[in-house]
FIKOL-285472 format. One record per residue (C-alpha): x, y, z; residue in three letters. Coordinates in Angstrom, 3 decimals, decimal comma, padded with zeros to 6 digits. Layout:
<nodes>
@px = X | py = Y | pz = Z | sefi = ala
...
</nodes>
This chain:
<nodes>
@px = 015,149 | py = 018,545 | pz = 011,331 | sefi = met
@px = 015,608 | py = 021,743 | pz = 009,302 | sefi = leu
@px = 017,231 | py = 020,425 | pz = 006,113 | sefi = thr
@px = 018,425 | py = 022,551 | pz = 003,226 | sefi = gln
@px = 015,787 | py = 021,010 | pz = 000,935 | sefi = glu
@px = 013,013 | py = 021,870 | pz = 003,374 | sefi = met
@px = 014,368 | py = 025,397 | pz = 003,899 | sefi = ala
@px = 014,506 | py = 025,970 | pz = 000,122 | sefi = ala
@px = 010,856 | py = 024,852 | pz = -000,181 | sefi = glu
@px = 009,792 | py = 027,217 | pz = 002,623 | sefi = ile
@px = 011,656 | py = 030,131 | pz = 001,014 | sefi = val
@px = 010,130 | py = 029,421 | pz = -002,400 | sefi = glu
@px = 006,564 | py = 029,098 | pz = -001,117 | sefi = gln
@px = 006,823 | py = 032,147 | pz = 001,176 | sefi = thr
@px = 008,375 | py = 034,423 | pz = -001,448 | sefi = met
@px = 005,606 | py = 033,567 | pz = -003,928 | sefi = ile
@px = 003,080 | py = 034,959 | pz = -001,474 | sefi = arg
@px = 005,029 | py = 037,885 | pz = 000,026 | sefi = leu
@px = 007,178 | py = 039,064 | pz = -002,886 | sefi = his
@px = 009,982 | py = 039,683 | pz = -000,359 | sefi = arg
@px = 013,396 | py = 038,109 | pz = -000,045 | sefi = asn
@px = 013,470 | py = 035,403 | pz = 002,607 | sefi = ile
@px = 016,529 | py = 033,877 | pz = 004,251 | sefi = asn
@px = 016,575 | py = 030,787 | pz = 006,432 | sefi = ile
@px = 019,526 | py = 030,145 | pz = 008,710 | sefi = met
@px = 020,298 | py = 026,875 | pz = 010,465 | sefi = asn
@px = 021,170 | py = 026,432 | pz = 014,141 | sefi = asp
@px = 024,750 | py = 027,565 | pz = 013,381 | sefi = lys
@px = 023,624 | py = 030,857 | pz = 011,832 | sefi = gly
@px = 024,549 | py = 029,753 | pz = 008,284 | sefi = val
@px = 022,204 | py = 030,835 | pz = 005,480 | sefi = ile
@px = 020,968 | py = 027,550 | pz = 003,967 | sefi = ile
@px = 018,185 | py = 028,948 | pz = 001,783 | sefi = ala
@px = 017,631 | py = 032,387 | pz = 000,300 | sefi = ser
@px = 015,902 | py = 034,193 | pz = -002,514 | sefi = gly
@px = 019,322 | py = 035,713 | pz = -003,175 | sefi = asn
@px = 021,554 | py = 032,789 | pz = -004,145 | sefi = gln
@px = 024,698 | py = 034,895 | pz = -003,597 | sefi = asn
@px = 024,037 | py = 034,870 | pz = 000,157 | sefi = arg
@px = 023,989 | py = 031,090 | pz = 000,535 | sefi = leu
@px = 026,381 | py = 029,546 | pz = 003,103 | sefi = tyr
@px = 027,352 | py = 032,920 | pz = 004,595 | sefi = gln
@px = 027,273 | py = 033,451 | pz = 008,356 | sefi = ile
@px = 024,384 | py = 035,702 | pz = 009,346 | sefi = his
@px = 025,440 | py = 037,544 | pz = 012,484 | sefi = ser
@px = 021,884 | py = 038,668 | pz = 013,200 | sefi = gly
@px = 020,795 | py = 035,027 | pz = 013,206 | sefi = ala
@px = 023,555 | py = 034,191 | pz = 015,678 | sefi = leu
@px = 022,110 | py = 036,793 | pz = 018,058 | sefi = glu
@px = 018,589 | py = 035,372 | pz = 017,693 | sefi = val
@px = 019,893 | py = 031,856 | pz = 018,372 | sefi = leu
@px = 021,675 | py = 033,143 | pz = 021,462 | sefi = lys
@px = 018,881 | py = 035,283 | pz = 022,890 | sefi = ser
@px = 015,856 | py = 033,344 | pz = 021,649 | sefi = gly
@px = 014,213 | py = 036,688 | pz = 020,780 | sefi = lys
@px = 013,373 | py = 038,430 | pz = 017,480 | sefi = pro
@px = 015,953 | py = 040,884 | pz = 016,110 | sefi = leu
@px = 015,118 | py = 043,984 | pz = 014,079 | sefi = ile
@px = 017,917 | py = 045,408 | pz = 011,917 | sefi = ile
@px = 017,615 | py = 049,031 | pz = 010,736 | sefi = his
@px = 019,882 | py = 051,033 | pz = 008,458 | sefi = asp
@px = 021,095 | py = 052,806 | pz = 011,628 | sefi = glu
@px = 022,445 | py = 049,647 | pz = 013,317 | sefi = asn
@px = 023,306 | py = 047,691 | pz = 010,156 | sefi = leu
@px = 027,091 | py = 047,941 | pz = 010,718 | sefi = gln
@px = 026,645 | py = 046,077 | pz = 014,012 | sefi = gln
@px = 025,462 | py = 042,922 | pz = 012,209 | sefi = trp
@px = 027,999 | py = 041,743 | pz = 009,671 | sefi = glu
@px = 026,567 | py = 039,771 | pz = 006,753 | sefi = gly
@px = 023,061 | py = 041,072 | pz = 007,392 | sefi = ser
@px = 020,613 | py = 043,408 | pz = 005,621 | sefi = leu
@px = 017,791 | py = 045,541 | pz = 007,021 | sefi = pro
@px = 014,788 | py = 043,465 | pz = 008,047 | sefi = gly
@px = 013,490 | py = 041,254 | pz = 010,832 | sefi = ile
@px = 014,875 | py = 037,948 | pz = 012,068 | sefi = asn
@px = 012,684 | py = 035,537 | pz = 014,015 | sefi = leu
@px = 013,476 | py = 032,274 | pz = 015,825 | sefi = pro
@px = 012,092 | py = 029,065 | pz = 014,295 | sefi = ile
@px = 010,849 | py = 026,846 | pz = 017,095 | sefi = thr
@px = 010,152 | py = 023,120 | pz = 016,939 | sefi = phe
@px = 009,198 | py = 021,022 | pz = 019,980 | sefi = gln
@px = 010,255 | py = 023,830 | pz = 022,366 | sefi = asp
@px = 013,719 | py = 024,198 | pz = 020,804 | sefi = ser
@px = 015,102 | py = 026,850 | pz = 018,440 | sefi = ile
@px = 016,236 | py = 025,023 | pz = 015,306 | sefi = ile
@px = 016,948 | py = 028,020 | pz = 013,070 | sefi = gly
@px = 016,103 | py = 031,582 | pz = 012,131 | sefi = val
@px = 013,936 | py = 033,069 | pz = 009,390 | sefi = ile
@px = 014,867 | py = 036,491 | pz = 008,058 | sefi = gly
@px = 012,675 | py = 038,786 | pz = 005,966 | sefi = ile
@px = 014,612 | py = 041,461 | pz = 004,097 | sefi = thr
@px = 013,132 | py = 044,966 | pz = 003,835 | sefi = gly
@px = 011,998 | py = 047,993 | pz = 005,762 | sefi = asp
@px = 011,161 | py = 046,688 | pz = 009,267 | sefi = pro
@px = 008,258 | py = 049,103 | pz = 009,512 | sefi = gly
@px = 006,639 | py = 047,603 | pz = 006,426 | sefi = glu
@px = 007,236 | py = 043,920 | pz = 007,121 | sefi = ile
@px = 006,734 | py = 043,826 | pz = 010,907 | sefi = met
@px = 002,973 | py = 043,240 | pz = 010,606 | sefi = glu
@px = 003,302 | py = 039,930 | pz = 008,754 | sefi = phe
@px = 006,577 | py = 038,738 | pz = 010,346 | sefi = gly
@px = 004,842 | py = 036,602 | pz = 012,986 | sefi = glu
@px = 002,564 | py = 035,137 | pz = 010,317 | sefi = leu
@px = 005,593 | py = 034,069 | pz = 008,267 | sefi = val
@px = 007,133 | py = 032,515 | pz = 011,381 | sefi = lys
@px = 003,921 | py = 030,618 | pz = 012,146 | sefi = met
@px = 003,586 | py = 029,314 | pz = 008,576 | sefi = ile
@px = 007,241 | py = 028,241 | pz = 008,589 | sefi = thr
@px = 006,839 | py = 026,310 | pz = 011,839 | sefi = glu
@px = 003,642 | py = 024,691 | pz = 010,544 | sefi = met
@px = 005,437 | py = 023,534 | pz = 007,382 | sefi = met
@px = 008,241 | py = 022,050 | pz = 009,480 | sefi = ile
@px = 005,726 | py = 020,298 | pz = 011,726 | sefi = gln
@px = 003,898 | py = 018,891 | pz = 008,704 | sefi = gln
@px = 007,171 | py = 017,708 | pz = 007,195 | sefi = ser
@px = 008,045 | py = 016,004 | pz = 010,474 | sefi = phe
@px = 004,662 | py = 014,239 | pz = 010,607 | sefi = ile
@px = 005,027 | py = 013,081 | pz = 006,991 | sefi = thr
@px = 008,551 | py = 011,852 | pz = 007,686 | sefi = glu
@px = 007,349 | py = 009,931 | pz = 010,747 | sefi = gln
@px = 004,524 | py = 008,323 | pz = 008,785 | sefi = leu
@px = 006,919 | py = 007,290 | pz = 006,027 | sefi = glu
@px = 009,341 | py = 005,865 | pz = 008,591 | sefi = trp
@px = 006,558 | py = 003,885 | pz = 010,276 | sefi = lys
@px = 005,384 | py = 002,576 | pz = 006,914 | sefi = gln
@px = 008,885 | py = 001,421 | pz = 005,966 | sefi = arg
@px = 009,238 | py = -000,348 | pz = 009,309 | sefi = leu
@px = 005,885 | py = -002,116 | pz = 008,853 | sefi = lys
@px = 006,995 | py = -003,398 | pz = 005,457 | sefi = glu
@px = 010,362 | py = -004,509 | pz = 006,856 | sefi = gln
@px = 008,708 | py = -006,393 | pz = 009,727 | sefi = val
@px = 006,285 | py = -008,122 | pz = 007,367 | sefi = phe
@px = 009,216 | py = -009,118 | pz = 005,164 | sefi = gly
@px = 010,906 | py = -010,675 | pz = 008,213 | sefi = glu
@px = 007,759 | py = -012,620 | pz = 009,100 | sefi = leu
@px = 007,806 | py = -014,231 | pz = 005,652 | sefi = leu
@px = 011,218 | py = -015,776 | pz = 006,296 | sefi = lys
@px = 011,544 | py = -019,360 | pz = 007,477 | sefi = glu
@px = 013,656 | py = -018,295 | pz = 010,454 | sefi = his
@px = 013,449 | py = -015,009 | pz = 012,376 | sefi = phe
@px = 013,810 | py = -013,678 | pz = 015,927 | sefi = his
@px = 010,366 | py = -013,156 | pz = 017,400 | sefi = glu
@px = 011,665 | py = -010,877 | pz = 020,162 | sefi = asp
@px = 013,286 | py = -008,620 | pz = 017,570 | sefi = ser
@px = 009,999 | py = -008,479 | pz = 015,647 | sefi = ile
@px = 008,080 | py = -007,496 | pz = 018,784 | sefi = lys
@px = 010,636 | py = -004,807 | pz = 019,691 | sefi = gln
@px = 010,287 | py = -003,179 | pz = 016,269 | sefi = arg
@px = 006,508 | py = -003,417 | pz = 016,442 | sefi = leu
@px = 006,566 | py = -001,627 | pz = 019,801 | sefi = ser
@px = 008,380 | py = 001,313 | pz = 018,141 | sefi = leu
@px = 005,361 | py = 001,860 | pz = 015,896 | sefi = ile
@px = 002,872 | py = 001,005 | pz = 018,657 | sefi = glu
@px = 001,596 | py = -002,184 | pz = 017,010 | sefi = val
@px = 000,728 | py = -005,326 | pz = 018,958 | sefi = thr
@px = -000,099 | py = -008,507 | pz = 017,077 | sefi = leu
@px = -002,133 | py = -011,231 | pz = 018,754 | sefi = ala
@px = -003,569 | py = -014,453 | pz = 017,295 | sefi = pro
@px = -005,367 | py = -015,341 | pz = 015,181 | sefi = pro
@px = -003,256 | py = -013,899 | pz = 012,360 | sefi = phe
@px = -004,535 | py = -013,755 | pz = 008,786 | sefi = gln
@px = -002,931 | py = -012,468 | pz = 005,612 | sefi = ala
@px = -004,523 | py = -011,026 | pz = 002,500 | sefi = ala
@px = -002,998 | py = -009,768 | pz = -000,749 | sefi = val
@px = -004,609 | py = -007,139 | pz = -002,966 | sefi = leu
@px = -003,822 | py = -006,956 | pz = -006,657 | sefi = asp
@px = -004,770 | py = -003,334 | pz = -007,347 | sefi = leu
@px = -005,032 | py = -003,463 | pz = -011,107 | sefi = gly
@px = -005,473 | py = 000,082 | pz = -012,421 | sefi = leu
@px = -006,442 | py = 002,844 | pz = -010,018 | sefi = thr
@px = -006,346 | py = 006,644 | pz = -010,323 | sefi = pro
@px = -005,592 | py = 006,986 | pz = -006,603 | sefi = leu
@px = -002,152 | py = 007,895 | pz = -005,251 | sefi = lys
@px = -000,342 | py = 005,610 | pz = -002,810 | sefi = lys
@px = -000,914 | py = 007,901 | pz = 000,160 | sefi = lys
@px = -004,643 | py = 008,061 | pz = -000,598 | sefi = asp
@px = -004,831 | py = 004,273 | pz = -000,871 | sefi = ile
@px = -003,022 | py = 003,807 | pz = 002,431 | sefi = met
@px = -005,359 | py = 006,327 | pz = 004,063 | sefi = gln
@px = -008,343 | py = 004,208 | pz = 003,012 | sefi = ile
@px = -006,778 | py = 001,232 | pz = 004,788 | sefi = phe
@px = -005,963 | py = 003,355 | pz = 007,841 | sefi = ala
@px = -009,611 | py = 004,438 | pz = 008,013 | sefi = asp
@px = -010,821 | py = 000,840 | pz = 007,738 | sefi = thr
@px = -008,402 | py = -001,229 | pz = 009,820 | sefi = phe
@px = -007,291 | py = -000,805 | pz = 013,425 | sefi = tyr
@px = -003,665 | py = 000,211 | pz = 012,914 | sefi = glu
@px = -002,507 | py = -000,890 | pz = 016,363 | sefi = ala
@px = -003,334 | py = -004,522 | pz = 015,503 | sefi = gln
@px = -002,478 | py = -004,805 | pz = 011,811 | sefi = ser
@px = 000,329 | py = -004,427 | pz = 009,291 | sefi = leu
@px = -000,477 | py = -003,038 | pz = 005,843 | sefi = ile
@px = 001,952 | py = -002,038 | pz = 003,116 | sefi = gly
@px = 003,174 | py = -002,413 | pz = -000,439 | sefi = tyr
@px = 004,699 | py = -005,507 | pz = -001,966 | sefi = leu
@px = 006,518 | py = -005,458 | pz = -005,290 | sefi = thr
@px = 004,531 | py = -004,110 | pz = -008,191 | sefi = gly
@px = 000,979 | py = -002,945 | pz = -007,635 | sefi = asn
@px = 000,187 | py = -005,296 | pz = -004,757 | sefi = arg
@px = -000,645 | py = -004,588 | pz = -001,110 | sefi = ile
@px = -000,363 | py = -006,959 | pz = 001,836 | sefi = phe
@px = -002,731 | py = -006,918 | pz = 004,799 | sefi = val
@px = -001,860 | py = -008,780 | pz = 008,002 | sefi = leu
@px = -004,581 | py = -008,663 | pz = 010,629 | sefi = thr
@px = -004,521 | py = -009,961 | pz = 014,178 | sefi = ser
@px = -007,203 | py = -010,676 | pz = 016,755 | sefi = asn
@px = -009,833 | py = -010,345 | pz = 014,031 | sefi = leu
@px = -012,466 | py = -012,888 | pz = 012,961 | sefi = ala
@px = -012,402 | py = -013,916 | pz = 009,301 | sefi = glu
@px = -015,956 | py = -012,643 | pz = 008,778 | sefi = ala
@px = -014,901 | py = -009,168 | pz = 009,980 | sefi = arg
@px = -011,823 | py = -009,262 | pz = 007,762 | sefi = leu
@px = -014,034 | py = -009,955 | pz = 004,733 | sefi = lys
@px = -016,349 | py = -007,100 | pz = 005,709 | sefi = gln
@px = -013,448 | py = -004,669 | pz = 005,999 | sefi = lys
@px = -011,902 | py = -005,761 | pz = 002,712 | sefi = leu
@px = -015,282 | py = -005,392 | pz = 001,021 | sefi = thr
@px = -015,404 | py = -001,831 | pz = 002,381 | sefi = thr
@px = -011,943 | py = -001,173 | pz = 000,922 | sefi = val
@px = -013,076 | py = -002,608 | pz = -002,421 | sefi = leu
@px = -015,909 | py = -000,097 | pz = -002,524 | sefi = gly
@px = -013,610 | py = 002,856 | pz = -001,836 | sefi = lys
@px = -010,662 | py = 002,084 | pz = -004,124 | sefi = leu
@px = -012,495 | py = 002,442 | pz = -007,449 | sefi = his
@px = -009,887 | py = 000,241 | pz = -009,154 | sefi = ala
@px = -010,581 | py = -001,785 | pz = -012,283 | sefi = ser
@px = -009,794 | py = -005,522 | pz = -012,091 | sefi = his
@px = -009,023 | py = -005,295 | pz = -008,362 | sefi = leu
@px = -008,797 | py = -008,748 | pz = -006,747 | sefi = arg
@px = -008,107 | py = -009,861 | pz = -003,174 | sefi = ile
@px = -006,771 | py = -013,225 | pz = -002,034 | sefi = gly
@px = -007,194 | py = -014,259 | pz = 001,618 | sefi = ile
@px = -005,157 | py = -016,942 | pz = 003,398 | sefi = gly
@px = -006,328 | py = -019,130 | pz = 006,260 | sefi = leu
@px = -006,121 | py = -017,904 | pz = 009,896 | sefi = pro
@px = -003,063 | py = -019,108 | pz = 011,848 | sefi = val
@px = -002,214 | py = -019,038 | pz = 015,539 | sefi = leu
@px = 001,567 | py = -018,676 | pz = 015,500 | sefi = asp
@px = 004,003 | py = -016,055 | pz = 014,198 | sefi = tyr
@px = 005,919 | py = -018,753 | pz = 012,324 | sefi = thr
@px = 002,822 | py = -019,697 | pz = 010,327 | sefi = his
@px = 002,053 | py = -016,183 | pz = 009,056 | sefi = ile
@px = 004,097 | py = -016,889 | pz = 005,942 | sefi = arg
@px = 001,820 | py = -019,857 | pz = 005,178 | sefi = his
@px = -001,274 | py = -017,640 | pz = 005,348 | sefi = ser
@px = 000,477 | py = -015,169 | pz = 003,024 | sefi = tyr
@px = 001,344 | py = -017,843 | pz = 000,434 | sefi = his
@px = -002,225 | py = -019,135 | pz = 000,622 | sefi = glu
@px = -003,449 | py = -015,611 | pz = -000,159 | sefi = ala
@px = -001,193 | py = -015,572 | pz = -003,223 | sefi = leu
@px = -002,552 | py = -018,956 | pz = -004,309 | sefi = gln
@px = -006,098 | py = -017,673 | pz = -003,899 | sefi = ala
@px = -005,259 | py = -014,855 | pz = -006,325 | sefi = leu
@px = -003,544 | py = -017,199 | pz = -008,741 | sefi = gln
@px = -006,111 | py = -020,001 | pz = -008,770 | sefi = leu
@px = -009,344 | py = -018,092 | pz = -008,122 | sefi = gly
@px = -011,660 | py = -017,053 | pz = -010,922 | sefi = ser
@px = -010,641 | py = -013,809 | pz = -012,635 | sefi = ser
@px = -014,268 | py = -012,697 | pz = -012,249 | sefi = glu
@px = -014,096 | py = -012,896 | pz = -008,439 | sefi = gln
@px = -013,018 | py = -009,831 | pz = -006,470 | sefi = his
@px = -012,650 | py = -011,567 | pz = -003,088 | sefi = leu
@px = -011,226 | py = -015,110 | pz = -002,998 | sefi = ile
@px = -010,461 | py = -017,135 | pz = 000,125 | sefi = thr
@px = -007,972 | py = -019,981 | pz = 000,144 | sefi = phe
@px = -010,666 | py = -022,353 | pz = 001,414 | sefi = ser
@px = -012,537 | py = -021,798 | pz = -001,872 | sefi = glu
@px = -009,592 | py = -022,949 | pz = -003,999 | sefi = ile
@px = -007,978 | py = -025,418 | pz = -001,583 | sefi = glu
@px = -008,728 | py = -028,387 | pz = -003,859 | sefi = thr
@px = -007,144 | py = -026,534 | pz = -006,774 | sefi = lys
@px = -004,120 | py = -025,801 | pz = -004,598 | sefi = ala
@px = -003,705 | py = -029,517 | pz = -003,892 | sefi = leu
@px = -003,827 | py = -030,188 | pz = -007,622 | sefi = leu
@px = -001,277 | py = -027,426 | pz = -008,267 | sefi = ala
@px = 001,169 | py = -029,192 | pz = -005,937 | sefi = ser
@px = 001,284 | py = -032,261 | pz = -008,204 | sefi = leu
@px = 004,273 | py = -032,738 | pz = -010,488 | sefi = asp
@px = 003,839 | py = -031,505 | pz = -014,062 | sefi = glu
@px = 003,945 | py = -034,975 | pz = -015,595 | sefi = arg
@px = 001,052 | py = -036,194 | pz = -013,432 | sefi = ser
@px = -001,006 | py = -033,110 | pz = -014,286 | sefi = lys
@px = -000,524 | py = -033,436 | pz = -018,040 | sefi = leu
@px = -001,124 | py = -037,176 | pz = -017,946 | sefi = gln
@px = -004,451 | py = -036,675 | pz = -016,156 | sefi = tyr
@px = -005,561 | py = -033,889 | pz = -018,521 | sefi = ile
@px = -004,759 | py = -036,027 | pz = -021,569 | sefi = glu
@px = -006,472 | py = -039,142 | pz = -020,210 | sefi = arg
@px = -009,726 | py = -037,339 | pz = -019,364 | sefi = ile
@px = -009,975 | py = -034,509 | pz = -021,881 | sefi = leu
@px = -008,007 | py = -035,719 | pz = -024,914 | sefi = asp
@px = -011,153 | py = -036,999 | pz = -026,741 | sefi = pro
@px = -012,794 | py = -033,559 | pz = -026,434 | sefi = leu
@px = -012,512 | py = -030,524 | pz = -028,700 | sefi = ser
@px = -011,949 | py = -027,058 | pz = -027,213 | sefi = asp
@px = -015,670 | py = -026,348 | pz = -027,672 | sefi = lys
@px = -016,639 | py = -029,284 | pz = -025,479 | sefi = phe
@px = -013,989 | py = -028,462 | pz = -022,861 | sefi = ile
@px = -015,263 | py = -024,883 | pz = -022,596 | sefi = glu
@px = -018,814 | py = -026,228 | pz = -022,371 | sefi = thr
@px = -017,782 | py = -028,371 | pz = -019,396 | sefi = leu
@px = -016,076 | py = -025,385 | pz = -017,798 | sefi = asp
@px = -019,264 | py = -023,279 | pz = -018,064 | sefi = his
@px = -021,423 | py = -026,201 | pz = -016,924 | sefi = phe
@px = -019,488 | py = -026,658 | pz = -013,688 | sefi = phe
@px = -019,202 | py = -022,914 | pz = -013,037 | sefi = lys
@px = -023,008 | py = -022,798 | pz = -013,226 | sefi = asn
@px = -023,293 | py = -025,630 | pz = -010,688 | sefi = asn
@px = -024,481 | py = -028,129 | pz = -013,343 | sefi = gln
@px = -027,603 | py = -026,040 | pz = -013,949 | sefi = asn
@px = -028,522 | py = -026,559 | pz = -017,607 | sefi = ile
@px = -030,728 | py = -023,467 | pz = -017,882 | sefi = gly
@px = -028,210 | py = -021,089 | pz = -016,303 | sefi = glu
@px = -025,326 | py = -022,598 | pz = -018,258 | sefi = cys
@px = -027,132 | py = -022,270 | pz = -021,609 | sefi = ala
@px = -027,956 | py = -018,649 | pz = -020,784 | sefi = lys
@px = -024,330 | py = -017,828 | pz = -019,847 | sefi = ser
@px = -023,078 | py = -019,377 | pz = -023,112 | sefi = met
@px = -025,797 | py = -017,726 | pz = -025,243 | sefi = tyr
@px = -026,857 | py = -021,079 | pz = -026,712 | sefi = ile
@px = -030,173 | py = -022,932 | pz = -026,772 | sefi = his
@px = -030,887 | py = -025,362 | pz = -023,953 | sefi = arg
@px = -031,191 | py = -028,260 | pz = -026,447 | sefi = asn
@px = -027,758 | py = -027,426 | pz = -027,862 | sefi = ser
@px = -026,245 | py = -027,731 | pz = -024,390 | sefi = leu
@px = -028,032 | py = -031,041 | pz = -023,745 | sefi = val
@px = -026,652 | py = -032,343 | pz = -027,054 | sefi = tyr
@px = -023,089 | py = -031,287 | pz = -026,131 | sefi = arg
@px = -023,324 | py = -032,962 | pz = -022,698 | sefi = leu
@px = -024,512 | py = -036,149 | pz = -024,384 | sefi = lys
@px = -021,536 | py = -036,057 | pz = -026,799 | sefi = lys
@px = -019,135 | py = -035,489 | pz = -023,882 | sefi = ile
@px = -020,578 | py = -038,572 | pz = -022,154 | sefi = arg
@px = -020,135 | py = -040,632 | pz = -025,329 | sefi = glu
@px = -016,560 | py = -039,438 | pz = -025,975 | sefi = leu
@px = -015,215 | py = -039,734 | pz = -022,413 | sefi = thr
@px = -017,426 | py = -042,375 | pz = -020,859 | sefi = gly
@px = -018,130 | py = -039,885 | pz = -018,048 | sefi = leu
@px = -021,495 | py = -038,229 | pz = -017,457 | sefi = asp
@px = -021,114 | py = -034,558 | pz = -016,337 | sefi = pro
@px = -024,530 | py = -034,781 | pz = -014,670 | sefi = gln
@px = -023,592 | py = -037,678 | pz = -012,351 | sefi = arg
@px = -021,581 | py = -036,814 | pz = -009,227 | sefi = leu
@px = -019,095 | py = -039,684 | pz = -009,477 | sefi = asn
@px = -018,321 | py = -038,799 | pz = -013,097 | sefi = asp
@px = -018,469 | py = -035,026 | pz = -012,598 | sefi = ala
@px = -015,665 | py = -035,076 | pz = -010,001 | sefi = val
@px = -012,901 | py = -036,415 | pz = -012,313 | sefi = pro
@px = -014,162 | py = -034,143 | pz = -015,111 | sefi = leu
@px = -014,059 | py = -031,087 | pz = -012,823 | sefi = gln
@px = -010,535 | py = -031,950 | pz = -011,643 | sefi = leu
@px = -009,406 | py = -032,289 | pz = -015,251 | sefi = ala
@px = -010,990 | py = -028,912 | pz = -016,134 | sefi = ile
@px = -009,201 | py = -027,217 | pz = -013,232 | sefi = trp
@px = -005,859 | py = -028,689 | pz = -014,305 | sefi = leu
@px = -006,575 | py = -027,604 | pz = -017,885 | sefi = trp
@px = -007,263 | py = -024,025 | pz = -016,682 | sefi = glu
@px = -004,066 | py = -023,944 | pz = -014,623 | sefi = met
@px = -002,016 | py = -025,153 | pz = -017,590 | sefi = asp
@px = -003,643 | py = -022,579 | pz = -019,878 | sefi = arg
@px = -003,107 | py = -019,714 | pz = -017,433 | sefi = asn
@px = 000,509 | py = -020,743 | pz = -016,910 | sefi = lys
@px = 001,043 | py = -020,577 | pz = -020,658 | sefi = gly
</nodes>
């Protein structure tokens, strides 16, 4: 628990404040950190006595010869979880340093406790990410998954639902981001962690989709990230289907509008079906429907459908006159033989536009 790196940090921070030499000895009485580098790795006999007795030891000039490898000062036991794990020594006149000796001991033990808590949190986070990685595999041992979840006091129960956040640019540090999630989601029934790059996975259990959306909307408001987008997969009832919900969340990010912050798979399910077609079929369909149209007319169609075929709203979004839009729609009907304002004709045009967008984004 008391590593050399941690001891060196405690010595550095304490000496800044006290302007006294500090030594930290491990549970073998070896000096592992000191303001005096020449004393490193020496046996401190005074520390050995403290480890043996469990009591503070004061060394004066008068009894200095009794404690080989020691200097005048006070030596105090470092306690963690009711066990002595080392000794902290403050060099100097015992009469001068006695008054703040206990304070130094308390601060040292607090730093060790904080380091332990941080280490435990990091270990739990790594385990969450490992478990989620296992759940994405085609074959895994469910009992092994549940055993590891029990170590971090997490219980997953159906329905399960996965979401993926693409963070974009954010000024927040990772620990601050994870704290936002911890404040929003019930940790005992969810797994949250980092994927590759700047992406975060969220796996919830026993949570309605409407509540998941509410919580993710709350996270959106707290992250203050530019271009942040969230894809949400469909709910599933079995551990083995969690990977499907995850891949659906990725597809929602990939196929959803770049202007949307929260995209569910159900919103882009038709696009996902189109994406599963072979490339030749996609290109053949795009060419057959859209080949007669210029880029200007294709973009007009795209805006028209995104505005739910509302001529007024579409003209406003494109910054063109209403009559100009009506003229373009008429030309599209003449060139393709399909009327964007009729449902039966709008469907093949919309499918072609979606395939065109996918091909453009892929490029």
